[in-house]
N, C-alpha and C positions, 0 to 999 in steps of 0.2 A: 260590415257593409256600409253603404252610404248613410244609413239611419244611426250608426253608432252601435254601442253595446246595449243590449236589452235583455231583460229577464235573467239577470244573473244573481244567484243566491248560493253561498256556500260558507262553511264553517271552517276555521283553522284551529283545531284543538291545541291547547298548550302542550309543548313538547313534540309536536308533529312536524314532519317534513312534507309541506304541501307544494305541489307543482302544477303550474298552469301551463298547458301546452297547446300548440295550434300552429297553423301555417304562418309564414311571414306576412305580416299586414293583417292578421286577423283580430288584433285588438289587445293582445296580452299586455303590452306596456301601457296602452290607455287604460285598461282596467286597473293595473296597479297604481298608476298615477291618480286615478279616480278614487281609489280606496284611500290613498294617502292624502287626499284633499288637494293635490296640485293641479287637478282638473276638476271643474265643476261637474256635479251630478244633478240631473233634472228630477230624479224620482228615487225613492228608496233611502237607505241609511247605511251607515257603517257602525257596528257595535264592537264594544270591548268588554269582555266578560259579561255579556248580556245586556249592557247598558248602552243606549245609544249615544255616540259621539256627536256633540254639537258642531265642533270644527275640527275635523281630522288633520288639517295642515298644522294646527298647533298642538294637538293632542298626541299624534303619532310621531313623536321625536324622542331622542334619547332622554331618559333611560328606558322608555317604553319601547321604542322602535327606532331602528336605523335602516337606511336604504342606500344601496349602491346601484346606480343607474347604468343603462347600456354604455353610455359614454360618460365616465366619471370626470369630474372637474378637480384639477389640481391647480395650485396657485404658485407663482413664481417665488417661492419661499423654500427654506430647507424642507426636506422630506419630513423631518421630526414635526415641524409645524404643520404640514399637510395632514399629518396623522392626529395630531393633538387638537388642532383647531381651537386652541385657546384652553383647552382643559389642562389642569395641572398634571405634570408628568410623574408617573409612578413607574420606576424602572422595571419591576416585575411584571406589571400589566402591559407595558409596552413590549417587553420581551415575548410574552405570551401572545399578544396580538400579532407581532411580527411573524411568529411561528405559525399561528393560525392562517395568516395571509400568505404563507410560502415566500416570505421575503428574506429569511435568514441567510441565504446563500448570496442574495443580491447586494445586501448592504455593504458587506466588506469589499465588494468590487467597485462601489461608487467612490468617486474622487475624495469626498469627505464623509463617507458613511452616511448616517442619519442627517448630518449637517450639510449635505450637498444641496445646493440650490437646484431645484428641479426644472426650473425655467417655466415660461408661460404655458399653462395647460399641460405641464409635465413633459415638454419636448426633449428633455435630456434622458428620459426613460423610454423603454420599449412600450408598445401597446399592453403587452402582458403584465409589465411592471406596474404601469398606470392602473390596471384593473386590480392588481394585487395590493397596490398601495391604498387604494380606495377601500378594499375589503379589510385591510388592516386597520384603517381609520374606524370602519364600522365595528370591528371586533373589540377595539379598544374601549368603546363605549359600553360594552357588555349589555346590549339591551335585551329586553324580554323577547322581542320579534325581530328577526333578521329578514329583510326584504331584499332579494337579489334579482336584477334584471339582466339576464344574459351575462352573468358574472364571468364566464369562462370562455367567451368567444375569441379572445386573442391569446389563449393559452395553448401550449403544446399538450399532447395527450397525458404525458407523465405528470406534469405540473397541474393539470386539471384533476387527475385522479387524486394527487396528494392533497390538493385543496378540498375537495368534496370529502376525503376520508377525515381531514381535520375538522371540517364543519360537523360531521357526524360525531366526532369525539366530544363536541360540545353539547352533551346529552341534555343540558338544562335549556338549551335554546329552542325556540319555535322558529321554523323557517318557512317563509313563502317565496317561492322561486318561480 
């Protein structure tokens, strides 16, 4: 409501798949952003393994945490660079991340595969490809905690089903959705 989010308390156990649900505009994204430290909180705290985090914005980053927002940001660079974001390339890890992000059938159809310049904000890709490229970037980091905000909104039913099945295959991952 107009007073913001209040009196929220929950735990996300390691290895769990935790879903926040609610109506459009109920504060799900605001809550996620507050937990991640990209929005300020006026009261309370965020804990990691029982210890209070002083600055979630700098603590909840790879390799601890990776986040895919509702509207992912891609840069006018090759798709490979949008996935790696400066990390060294590991061919096995990038292949696994591409599979987890359900991009393996898309990449061969792109003009230059992983070296295709995606354009400003990924304009050369479909909305679903943008979401899956951002998910692939997140999977490449292999974080302890995966945070998804409406990851599958631009995906068709079958691709969404495949994506979530592959997320569940990552049994070591903790997910906050």
